[in-house]
C-alpha positions as CSV (number, residue, x, y, z in Angstrom):
1,X,45.4,34.4,248.0
2,X,42.2,33.1,247.9
3,X,41.2,30.0,250.4
4,X,39.7,27.4,248.0
5,X,38.7,25.6,251.8
6,X,35.5,28.3,251.8
7,X,34.3,27.0,248.2
8,X,31.3,24.9,248.8
9,X,29.2,22.8,246.1
10,X,25.7,22.0,246.6
11,X,25.3,18.5,247.2
12,X,21.9,18.6,245.4
13,X,22.8,20.1,242.2
14,X,23.7,16.5,240.6
15,X,20.3,15.0,241.5
16,X,18.7,18.0,240.0
17,X,20.7,17.8,237.0
18,X,19.9,14.0,236.7
19,X,16.1,14.5,237.5
20,X,15.6,17.5,234.9
21,X,17.7,15.5,231.9
22,X,15.4,12.3,232.7
23,X,12.3,14.7,232.4
24,X,13.5,15.8,229.5
25,X,14.1,12.4,227.9
26,X,10.7,11.3,229.1
27,X,9.0,14.7,227.4
28,X,10.9,13.5,224.2
29,X,9.9,10.2,224.4
30,X,5.8,10.8,224.6
31,X,6.0,13.9,222.0
32,X,8.0,11.3,219.7
33,X,5.0,8.5,220.3
34,X,2.4,11.1,220.3
35,X,3.7,12.3,216.9
36,X,4.9,9.2,215.0
37,X,2.3,6.5,216.2
38,X,-0.3,6.0,213.5
39,X,-3.7,6.6,214.6
40,X,-6.1,4.1,212.9
41,X,-9.1,5.1,214.9
42,X,-9.0,8.5,212.9
43,X,-8.9,7.1,209.6
44,X,-12.0,7.5,207.5
45,X,-13.2,4.3,205.6
46,X,-12.5,4.7,202.1
47,X,-14.9,3.4,199.5
48,X,-14.0,0.3,197.9
49,X,-11.5,-0.8,200.8
50,X,-12.7,-3.4,202.7
51,X,-12.4,-4.1,206.3
52,X,-11.0,-7.6,207.8
53,X,-14.3,-8.4,208.7
54,X,-15.7,-7.5,205.2
55,X,-13.0,-9.9,203.5
56,X,-13.6,-12.5,206.2
57,X,-17.5,-12.6,204.9
58,X,-16.3,-12.5,201.4
59,X,-13.6,-15.5,202.0
60,X,-16.6,-17.4,203.6
61,X,-18.6,-16.9,200.5
62,X,-16.0,-17.6,198.0
63,X,-15.4,-21.2,199.7
64,X,-18.9,-22.1,199.8
65,X,-19.2,-21.0,196.1
66,X,-16.0,-23.2,195.4
67,X,-17.4,-26.1,197.6
68,X,-20.7,-26.6,195.7
69,X,-18.9,-26.2,192.3
70,X,-16.6,-28.7,193.1
71,X,-19.5,-31.2,194.0
72,X,-21.9,-30.8,191.7
73,X,-22.8,-30.8,188.0
74,X,-23.2,-27.7,185.9
75,X,-22.8,-26.0,182.6
76,X,-19.7,-24.2,181.6
77,X,-20.4,-23.4,178.1
78,X,-24.0,-24.5,176.9
79,X,-22.8,-24.2,173.1
80,X,-19.5,-25.3,173.2
81,X,-21.1,-28.6,175.1
82,X,-18.4,-27.8,178.1
83,X,-20.2,-29.1,181.5
84,X,-18.7,-29.1,185.0
85,X,-17.9,-32.5,186.6
86,X,-17.6,-33.2,190.5
87,X,-13.7,-33.7,191.0
88,X,-14.5,-37.0,192.5
89,X,-16.5,-38.3,189.3
90,X,-13.7,-36.5,186.9
91,X,-10.9,-38.4,188.6
92,X,-13.0,-41.5,187.8
93,X,-13.5,-40.7,184.3
94,X,-9.7,-39.5,183.6
95,X,-8.4,-43.0,185.5
96,X,-10.7,-45.1,182.9
97,X,-9.4,-43.3,180.4
98,X,-5.9,-43.7,180.9
99,X,-6.0,-47.4,181.4
100,X,-7.5,-47.9,178.1
101,X,-4.2,-46.2,176.6
């Protein structure tokens, strides 16, 4: 018969296994991050696509143009006799016209 008291279990084996498992999880996490994280700095600028800075400049220009058009007189269609009025003046004329009715 064999004596089971001679069997010795190394105490470092569970610690070593835990360290190896943690290292495998860390390597898997690093690899997944490396593969699936988008790399915006490697994207080339595509013609016709605006950057945020370009869009900001265009928006500022558009707002300035709208502000100028909403506060000044101008022709929309000279042949048809359609003019552009400042908003305040258009409101005044509309109120006077509606008051007459």
